[in-house]
C-alpha positions in Angstrom: 155.7 152.6 91.3 152.5 152.5 93.2 151.5 149.2 94.7 147.7 148.7 95.1 145.9 146.8 97.8 145.2 143.1 97.0 141.7 142.1 96.0 141.6 139.6 98.9 143.5 139.7 102.1 143.5 136.3 103.4 146.9 136.2 104.9 148.1 133.4 102.6 149.9 133.6 99.3 147.9 132.7 96.1 144.6 132.3 97.9 141.3 133.7 96.6 138.2 133.9 98.9 138.6 133.3 102.6 141.5 131.0 102.4 139.6 128.4 104.5 141.3 125.1 104.0 139.5 123.3 106.9 136.8 121.8 104.8 134.1 123.3 107.1 133.4 126.4 105.1 131.7 124.4 102.3 129.5 122.1 104.5 125.9 122.2 103.7 123.2 120.7 106.0 121.1 118.3 104.0 117.8 116.6 104.7 118.4 113.3 106.5 118.1 110.2 104.3 115.2 107.9 104.3 117.1 105.2 106.4 117.1 107.7 109.3 113.8 109.3 108.8 111.9 106.1 108.9 110.2 106.0 105.5 109.9 103.0 103.3 110.9 103.2 99.6 108.2 102.5 97.0 108.7 100.2 94.2 110.4 99.8 91.8 113.6 99.9 93.7 115.8 99.9 90.5 118.6 97.5 89.4 118.9 94.1 91.1 117.2 95.4 94.3 113.8 94.3 93.1 114.8 90.8 92.2 116.5 90.4 95.7 113.4 91.7 97.4 111.1 89.4 95.3 113.3 86.3 96.2 113.1 87.3 99.8 109.3 87.7 99.8 109.1 84.2 98.3 111.0 82.8 101.3 109.3 79.8 103.0 107.4 80.2 106.3 106.5 83.9 105.8 110.1 84.6 106.7 110.1 88.0 105.0 106.8 89.3 106.6 107.9 88.2 110.0 111.5 89.5 109.7 111.4 92.7 107.7 109.7 95.9 108.9 110.6 98.1 106.0 112.8 98.4 102.9 114.8 101.5 102.1 116.7 102.5 98.9 119.0 105.4 99.7 122.2 106.7 98.1 122.5 103.6 95.8 122.0 101.0 98.6 119.2 98.8 99.7 118.6 98.3 103.3 116.3 95.7 104.9 115.3 96.6 108.4 115.0 93.4 110.4 113.4 92.6 113.7 116.2 91.3 116.0 114.7 87.9 116.8 114.5 87.0 113.1 118.0 88.2 112.2 119.9 84.9 112.3 117.3 83.0 110.4 117.1 85.7 107.6 120.9 85.7 107.4 120.9 82.0 107.0 118.4 82.1 104.2 120.3 84.8 102.5 123.4 82.8 102.6 122.1 79.3 101.7 119.3 80.1 99.1 120.6 79.2 95.7 119.1 82.3 94.1 120.7 84.6 96.7 124.0 83.3 97.8 125.0 86.3 100.2 127.9 84.3 101.4 130.0 87.0 102.9 129.4 89.6 105.7 132.0 92.2 104.9 131.1 94.6 107.6 129.2 95.1 111.0 129.0 98.6 112.2 127.1 100.5 114.8 125.7 104.1 115.1 124.0 106.0 118.0 121.1 108.2 116.9 120.9 110.1 120.2 118.8 113.2 120.1 117.5 112.7 116.5 113.8 112.3 117.4 113.1 115.3 115.3 113.9 113.2 112.2 111.8 110.2 113.3 114.2 108.1 115.4 112.9 107.2 118.8 115.4 107.3 121.7 114.4 103.7 122.7 115.8 102.4 119.5 118.6 104.8 119.1 121.3 102.1 118.6 121.5 100.7 115.1 123.7 97.9 113.8 124.2 97.6 110.1 125.4 94.4 108.3 126.9 94.7 104.8 126.4 91.4 102.9 128.0 90.5 99.6 127.0 87.8 97.1 130.3 86.7 95.5 128.3 84.5 93.2 126.0 87.1 91.7 128.3 90.2 92.5 125.6 91.9 94.6 125.4 93.9 97.8 122.8 94.6 100.4 122.4 95.9 103.9 120.5 94.6 106.9 119.9 97.0 109.8 118.7 96.1 113.4 117.8 98.5 116.1 118.0 98.3 119.9 117.5 100.5 123.0 120.2 101.5 125.4 118.0 99.9 128.2 118.0 96.5 126.5 120.8 96.6 123.9 120.6 92.9 123.0 120.8 91.5 119.4 121.5 87.9 118.4 125.1 87.3 117.1 125.4 86.2 113.5 128.8 84.5 114.0 127.3 81.2 113.5 126.2 82.2 110.0 129.0 84.6 109.1 132.2 83.8 111.0 133.7 87.1 109.7 131.3 89.1 112.0 133.2 87.9 115.1 135.8 90.7 115.6 133.3 93.2 114.2 130.6 92.4 116.7 133.3 92.7 119.4 134.2 96.1 118.1 130.5 97.2 118.1 130.1 95.9 121.6 133.2 97.7 122.7 132.3 101.1 121.1 128.5 101.2 121.4 127.7 98.6 124.1 125.4 96.4 122.0 125.3 92.9 123.4 125.4 90.2 120.8 123.7 87.2 122.4 125.5 84.0 121.4 128.8 85.5 120.6 131.6 83.0 121.5 133.8 85.7 123.2 132.2 89.1 123.5 135.1 91.0 125.0 136.7 94.4 124.3 138.8 94.6 121.3 139.9 98.2 121.1 139.8 99.5 124.6 141.4 98.0 127.8 139.4 95.3 129.5 138.8 97.5 132.5 137.6 100.5 130.5 134.2 102.0 131.7 131.6 102.7 129.2 131.5 102.7 125.4 133.3 105.6 123.8 131.3 106.0 120.6 127.9 106.5 122.2 126.8 110.1 121.8 126.3 110.7 125.5 129.8 109.4 126.5 131.8 112.2 128.2 134.4 113.6 126.0 137.2 113.6 128.6 140.9 113.4 127.8 144.3 113.7 129.3 146.6 116.7 129.3 149.5 116.3 126.8 152.9 117.9 127.1 154.3 119.1 123.7 157.7 121.0 123.7 157.2 122.5 127.0 153.5 123.4 126.4 150.6 121.7 128.1 147.5 120.9 126.0 144.6 120.4 128.3 142.0 117.6 127.7 139.0 118.6 125.4 136.5 119.0 128.3 138.8 121.7 129.9 139.4 123.8 126.9 137.5 127.0 126.0 133.7 126.3 125.0 132.5 127.9 122.0 128.8 128.7 121.9 
């Protein structure tokens, strides 16, 4: 009996193609979303998004015009980009208005858009903080987003409006260095109190400590082979 060569020699049984199971082989670079590029979305937004925007535009005292710089609908979410000094007032209106009733802040998260000037984000405003608000009354969700620079990373705390933002603002401070003015106890929550720097900033050194494993030593990431 003659045994022929296999169609694909991947080094693994029952595998066709490259046998890559890392997940990286199928990655495709996509165009950045509108929330990063800096465009506003044109009306109609779709669904309940238009109703929420209309209600906000009807807020007393030109609150919407003073607070919101642009509105973006991307990947099934609506985001209102807000000037920091008006953030608390806008949150209070979103919570208390009978037709809006965004009573719950489910998440506060940070992101560092370092070196993304090519897609429209300026370095002075590279730190973004996103607030995910939920209306339990009307079963709706929206996002607020605020930007700050590394040189002056101050944003008002919303804990007076949404107590659930307490620990999440602490985490955003811990990881990204955003200072939430008015927070009752803005201290580290993940890293040790004496930790230097904010680990999720894109310019934070990778670092690491050597690890021993069954007699072998794994060097820290910054001492391993560099692939270019």
